[in-house]
C-alpha positions as CSV (number, residue, x, y, z in Angstrom):
1,M,48.9,61.2,-51.8
2,I,51.7,63.3,-50.5
3,K,53.6,66.0,-52.5
4,L,56.5,68.0,-51.3
5,I,57.6,71.3,-52.8
6,T,61.2,71.8,-51.6
7,G,63.9,74.4,-51.7
8,K,65.8,76.9,-49.6
9,K,64.1,80.1,-48.4
10,G,63.4,82.5,-51.3
11,T,63.3,79.9,-54.1
12,G,59.6,80.4,-54.9
13,K,57.9,77.5,-53.0
14,T,55.0,79.6,-51.8
15,K,54.3,80.9,-55.3
16,I,54.3,77.3,-56.7
17,L,51.9,76.4,-53.8
18,I,49.6,79.3,-54.5
19,D,49.4,78.3,-58.2
20,A,48.6,74.7,-57.2
21,I,45.9,75.9,-54.9
22,H,44.3,78.0,-57.7
23,E,44.5,75.0,-60.0
24,A,42.9,72.7,-57.5
25,E,40.2,75.3,-56.7
26,N,39.2,75.4,-60.4
27,K,39.3,71.6,-60.9
28,S,38.0,70.2,-57.6
29,N,34.5,68.9,-57.2
30,G,35.0,69.0,-53.5
31,N,36.6,71.1,-50.8
32,V,40.1,72.6,-50.9
33,V,41.9,73.5,-47.6
34,A,45.0,75.7,-47.3
35,I,46.9,75.6,-44.0
36,Q,49.3,78.5,-43.1
37,K,51.3,79.6,-40.2
38,G,50.5,83.3,-39.9
39,S,48.8,85.3,-42.6
40,A,51.1,84.9,-45.6
41,L,48.4,83.5,-48.0
42,N,45.5,85.7,-46.9
43,T,45.5,88.0,-49.9
44,D,46.4,85.3,-52.5
45,I,43.6,82.8,-51.7
46,T,40.0,83.2,-52.7
47,P,37.1,82.6,-50.2
48,K,36.2,79.4,-52.0
49,V,39.3,77.8,-50.4
50,R,39.1,77.1,-46.7
51,L,42.1,79.0,-45.3
52,V,43.3,77.9,-41.9
53,N,45.8,79.8,-39.7
54,I,47.3,76.9,-37.7
55,D,48.4,79.4,-35.0
56,D,44.7,79.8,-34.1
57,Y,44.7,76.2,-32.9
58,A,47.9,76.1,-31.0
59,V,49.3,73.2,-33.1
60,A,53.0,72.5,-32.9
61,G,55.3,69.6,-33.5
62,V,55.1,66.5,-35.7
63,E,52.4,64.8,-33.6
64,G,50.2,67.9,-33.4
65,F,50.5,68.5,-37.2
66,Y,49.7,64.9,-38.0
67,G,46.6,65.0,-35.7
68,F,45.4,68.3,-37.2
69,V,45.6,67.1,-40.8
70,S,44.1,63.7,-39.9
71,G,41.3,65.5,-38.2
72,I,40.6,67.5,-41.4
73,L,40.6,64.3,-43.4
74,A,38.3,62.5,-41.0
75,S,35.8,65.4,-40.7
76,D,35.5,66.3,-44.4
77,Y,34.9,63.5,-46.8
78,D,34.6,66.0,-49.6
79,C,38.1,67.3,-49.1
80,T,40.1,66.7,-52.3
81,D,43.2,68.8,-51.6
82,I,45.1,70.0,-48.5
83,F,47.9,72.5,-49.0
84,V,50.4,73.4,-46.3
85,D,52.8,76.4,-46.4
86,A,55.9,76.5,-44.1
87,T,55.5,72.9,-42.9
88,L,58.8,72.8,-41.0
89,K,57.8,76.0,-39.0
90,I,54.9,73.9,-37.7
91,T,56.6,70.5,-37.2
92,G,60.1,71.4,-36.4
93,R,63.2,70.4,-38.4
94,D,63.8,66.8,-37.2
95,Y,63.7,65.5,-40.8
96,D,63.6,61.8,-39.7
97,K,60.5,62.4,-37.6
98,V,58.9,64.5,-40.3
99,G,59.6,61.8,-42.8
100,E,57.9,59.2,-40.6
101,M,54.9,61.5,-40.2
102,F,54.6,61.8,-44.0
103,E,54.7,58.0,-44.2
104,K,51.7,57.8,-41.7
105,L,49.9,60.6,-43.5
106,A,50.2,58.9,-46.8
107,K,48.4,55.9,-45.4
108,V,45.4,57.9,-44.1
109,S,45.1,60.5,-46.9
110,G,43.6,58.1,-49.4
111,D,42.6,60.0,-52.5
112,T,43.1,63.4,-50.9
113,A,46.2,65.2,-52.2
114,V,48.3,66.7,-49.4
115,T,50.9,69.2,-50.7
116,C,53.4,70.8,-48.4
117,T,56.2,73.3,-48.8
118,I,59.5,72.3,-47.1
119,S,62.2,74.9,-46.7
120,A,65.3,72.7,-47.2
121,D,67.5,71.5,-49.9
122,N,66.7,68.1,-51.3
123,S,70.2,66.9,-50.2
124,E,69.3,67.6,-46.6
125,L,66.2,65.4,-46.6
126,P,66.0,61.6,-45.7
127,E,64.8,59.1,-48.3
128,S,61.5,58.9,-46.5
129,M,60.8,62.4,-47.6
130,K,62.6,62.5,-51.0
131,K,60.1,60.0,-52.6
132,Y,57.3,62.6,-52.2
133,I,59.2,65.5,-53.9
134,V,57.5,66.9,-57.0
């Protein structure tokens, strides 16, 4: 299941994401993973959540991001939620390619909720991404 939190820079996407992470942490009977670029979430996330700085793994581009998230899904059957902040800083801003990647990710994510922030206005996004907006 894919969920996108969208909006221009400064519209509160990360705050919404942090609240969703805390909610998942309290409700989940499995593992919760938060992926960030840099250290923006370090002080807001408790140690119960697996916090990953994607820069530590030299992941970039749509294909790299898809492979990274798929690897988490494949290696942790107890993972109930994956949260990603600043998705477009990782994948790039080719919205069509990013939309195709979310289509593929939706097929492999199964019951795991994958929630991502997207720094863009809804009107800029292709239909392949709009259907995942929450």
